[in-house]
C-alpha positions as CSV (number, residue, x, y, z in Angstrom):
1,M,-26.7,73.8,102.0
2,T,-24.2,72.5,99.7
3,V,-24.9,68.7,98.7
4,D,-21.8,66.5,97.9
5,A,-21.8,63.9,95.2
6,S,-21.8,61.1,97.8
7,V,-25.3,62.2,99.0
8,W,-26.7,62.4,95.6
9,I,-25.3,59.0,94.7
10,G,-26.7,57.6,98.0
11,F,-30.1,58.9,97.1
12,L,-30.1,57.7,93.5
13,D,-28.7,54.3,94.2
14,R,-31.3,52.3,96.3
15,N,-28.7,49.7,97.0
16,D,-26.2,52.2,98.5
17,P,-25.8,51.7,102.2
18,F,-26.5,55.5,102.7
19,N,-29.8,55.3,100.7
20,T,-32.2,55.8,103.7
21,S,-30.6,58.9,104.9
22,S,-29.7,60.4,101.7
23,D,-33.3,60.0,100.6
24,A,-34.7,61.6,103.8
25,L,-32.4,64.6,103.5
26,L,-33.2,65.2,99.8
27,R,-36.9,64.9,100.4
28,R,-36.7,67.3,103.2
29,L,-34.9,69.8,101.0
30,Q,-37.5,69.2,98.4
31,S,-40.4,70.0,100.6
32,S,-38.9,73.4,101.3
33,S,-38.6,76.1,98.9
34,A,-34.9,76.9,99.8
35,P,-32.3,76.7,97.1
36,Y,-29.4,74.3,97.7
37,Y,-25.9,74.2,95.8
38,S,-23.4,71.7,94.2
39,P,-20.7,72.7,91.9
40,A,-21.6,72.7,88.2
41,F,-19.3,69.5,87.6
42,A,-21.4,67.4,90.0
43,A,-23.9,66.5,87.3
44,L,-20.9,65.1,85.4
45,E,-19.5,63.4,88.6
46,I,-22.8,61.9,89.5
47,A,-23.7,60.8,86.2
48,C,-20.4,58.9,85.6
49,A,-20.4,57.5,89.0
50,L,-24.1,56.0,88.8
51,A,-23.5,54.8,85.2
52,R,-20.2,53.0,86.2
53,R,-21.8,51.6,89.4
54,R,-24.7,50.2,87.4
55,R,-23.0,49.5,84.2
56,D,-25.9,51.4,82.7
57,A,-25.1,54.4,80.7
58,Q,-28.8,55.5,80.5
59,A,-28.9,55.5,84.3
60,G,-26.1,58.1,84.5
61,I,-27.6,60.4,81.7
62,A,-30.9,60.3,83.5
63,A,-29.3,61.3,86.9
64,A,-27.4,64.2,85.3
65,D,-30.7,65.2,83.5
66,L,-32.6,65.0,86.9
67,L,-29.9,67.2,88.6
68,R,-30.1,69.9,85.8
69,R,-34.0,69.9,85.9
70,N,-34.3,70.4,89.7
71,G,-35.6,73.9,90.1
72,Q,-34.1,74.2,93.6
73,L,-30.6,73.1,92.7
74,R,-28.1,75.8,91.9
75,L,-25.1,74.5,90.1
76,V,-22.1,77.0,90.7
77,E,-19.7,77.4,87.8
78,T,-16.3,75.8,88.3
79,S,-14.8,79.3,87.1
80,R,-16.1,80.9,90.0
81,L,-14.9,78.3,92.6
82,Q,-11.5,77.4,91.1
83,P,-9.3,80.1,93.0
84,L,-11.0,79.4,96.3
85,A,-11.0,75.5,95.8
86,E,-7.2,75.7,95.1
87,E,-6.6,77.5,98.3
88,L,-8.9,75.2,100.3
89,G,-7.6,72.1,98.6
90,C,-4.0,72.9,99.3
91,R,-4.6,74.1,102.9
92,L,-7.0,71.2,103.8
93,F,-5.2,68.6,101.8
94,L,-8.3,67.7,99.9
95,R,-8.7,66.0,96.4
96,G,-9.6,68.3,93.7
97,A,-13.2,67.4,93.4
98,D,-13.8,67.7,97.0
99,A,-12.0,71.0,96.9
100,L,-14.7,72.2,94.6
101,Y,-17.5,71.1,97.1
102,A,-15.9,72.9,99.9
103,A,-15.5,76.0,98.0
104,T,-19.2,75.9,96.9
105,A,-20.1,75.7,100.6
106,E,-17.7,78.6,101.4
107,L,-18.8,80.8,98.6
108,T,-22.6,80.3,99.2
109,A,-22.1,80.5,103.1
110,T,-24.1,77.1,103.5
111,P,-23.2,74.0,105.5
112,L,-21.5,71.2,103.5
113,V,-23.3,67.9,103.5
114,S,-21.5,64.7,102.6
115,W,-20.7,61.2,103.4
116,D,-17.1,61.6,102.4
117,R,-14.9,61.0,105.5
118,E,-12.1,63.5,104.4
119,L,-14.8,66.3,103.8
120,I,-16.3,65.7,107.3
121,E,-12.9,65.6,109.0
122,R,-10.9,68.2,107.0
123,A,-13.7,70.5,105.9
124,G,-16.4,70.3,108.6
125,A,-19.0,68.6,106.3
126,L,-22.0,67.1,108.2
127,T,-23.5,63.7,107.3
128,P,-27.1,63.9,106.2
129,E,-28.0,62.5,109.6
130,Q,-26.3,65.2,111.5
131,W,-27.7,67.9,109.2
132,L,-31.4,66.5,109.9
133,A,-30.8,66.3,113.5
134,Q,-29.5,69.8,113.9
135,Y,-31.5,71.7,111.3
136,G,-34.4,69.0,109.9
């Protein structure tokens, strides 16, 4: 699967309204040996979002480190994604960062899991709850 930043943030922030479902999904993934994917810039995006949300730089740095040390997570380099992301982003009217997640899912032939409404409606992403009900 390709994991969007919204799921990571939901997992890392216990006050996030999606914490319980994000936690269940990522714990399920960790219990398997299967790899999962995010674009390489996800560590930056998640670190900055978490630090900004908590007003705590160390929380952001720790989040990026956690992602980079995750043995199952494969971070796909942006240079591999950009041409496809440009095409998908323009065709599906996505924000640039969202287009990189959609491109990661397409390139790796994995389902995209997200809480982002635009990715769900325009790129066919599943929520963690939908993924767990379907595959979990």
